[in-house]
C-alpha positions in Angstrom: -1.8 11.2 -9.3 0.9 8.3 -9.0 3.0 7.7 -12.1 4.3 4.5 -13.6 7.8 4.9 -11.9 6.3 5.2 -8.5 4.1 2.1 -9.2 7.0 0.2 -10.3 8.9 1.0 -7.1 5.9 -0.3 -5.1 5.8 -3.5 -7.3 9.5 -4.1 -6.7 9.3 -3.5 -3.0 6.5 -6.0 -2.5 8.3 -8.5 -4.9 11.7 -8.0 -2.7 9.7 -9.1 0.3 8.2 -12.2 -1.2 4.7 -10.8 -2.1 3.2 -11.8 -5.5 0.9 -9.3 -7.4 -2.4 -10.9 -7.9 -5.0 -8.4 -8.8 -5.3 -4.8 -9.6 -8.1 -2.3 -9.3 -7.8 0.8 -11.6 -9.8 4.0 -12.1 -10.3 4.8 -15.8 -7.9 7.7 -15.5 -4.9 5.6 -14.1 -5.7 2.7 -16.5 -5.2 5.0 -19.5 -1.8 6.2 -18.3 -0.3 2.9 -16.6 -2.5 0.1 -17.5 0.2 -1.6 -19.6 2.3 -2.2 -16.5 -0.1 -5.0 -15.6 0.1 -7.3 -18.4 -0.9 -10.9 -17.3 -2.6 -9.6 -14.1 -6.3 -9.5 -13.5 -7.2 -5.8 -13.7 -10.8 -4.6 -12.6 -12.4 -1.3 -13.2 -12.8 0.4 -9.9 -13.5 3.7 -8.1 -10.1 3.4 -6.4 -6.5 2.6 -7.6 -5.1 -0.4 -5.6 -3.2 -3.6 -6.0 -3.7 -6.9 -4.2 -0.6 -8.9 -3.2 -0.4 -12.3 -1.6 1.9 -14.7 0.1 1.4 -17.9 2.1 2.7 -17.6 5.5 1.3 -21.0 6.6 -0.7 -23.8 5.0 -4.3 -23.0 4.1 -4.4 -19.4 5.2 -2.9 -16.8 2.9 -1.9 -13.3 3.6 -3.6 -10.8 1.2 -2.6 -7.2 1.3 -4.3 -4.5 -0.7 -2.1 -1.4 -1.3 -3.5 1.9 -2.3 -1.6 3.1 -5.5 -0.9 6.6 -4.5 2.1 8.6 -3.3 0.9 8.3 0.2 1.2 4.6 1.3 -1.7 2.9 2.8 -2.4 -0.7 2.9 -4.7 -3.3 4.8 -3.7 -6.9 5.4 -6.0 -9.8 5.8 -5.5 -13.6 6.3 -7.7 -15.4 4.0 -8.4 -19.0 2.7 -8.7 -18.9 -1.1 -10.8 -22.2 -1.0 -13.5 -20.5 1.3 -16.8 -20.0 -0.5 -16.8 -16.5 0.8 -13.3 -15.6 -0.4 -14.4 -13.1 -3.2 -16.8 -11.5 -0.8 -14.0 -11.1 1.7 -11.8 -9.3 -0.8 -14.8 -7.0 -1.6 -15.2 -6.1 2.0 -11.4 -5.2 2.4 -11.7 -3.2 -0.8 -14.6 -1.2 0.6 -12.5 -0.8 3.9 -9.6 0.7 1.7 -11.8 2.9 -0.3 -13.6 4.3 2.9 -10.2 5.0 4.7 -8.8 6.7 1.6 -11.9 8.9 1.2 -11.7 9.8 4.8 -7.9 10.7 4.5 -8.7 12.8 1.6 -11.4 14.8 3.2 -9.2 15.8 6.3 
């Protein structure tokens, strides 16, 4: 399982390249050990540990990246419009894709 130092390294790297931490998904286990790292950030209970980052590459459409919080780096990138009525649904779809991809990698 990933530890607080490794998570801080991930957060620092994203910040260095202009990404903003927006949301976090945590399993109960990881939330107990590192939940305090995410004060002021929306943290949701989840079956997967991941962090949502965003930055605006152009007006209207915003780059959102979900990064699996593990020692093996894996992330998915989407360009989304936060004003779109389906924005939250689009995030859930990407979360499901990440969860499925991670599960597949763990089975291999």
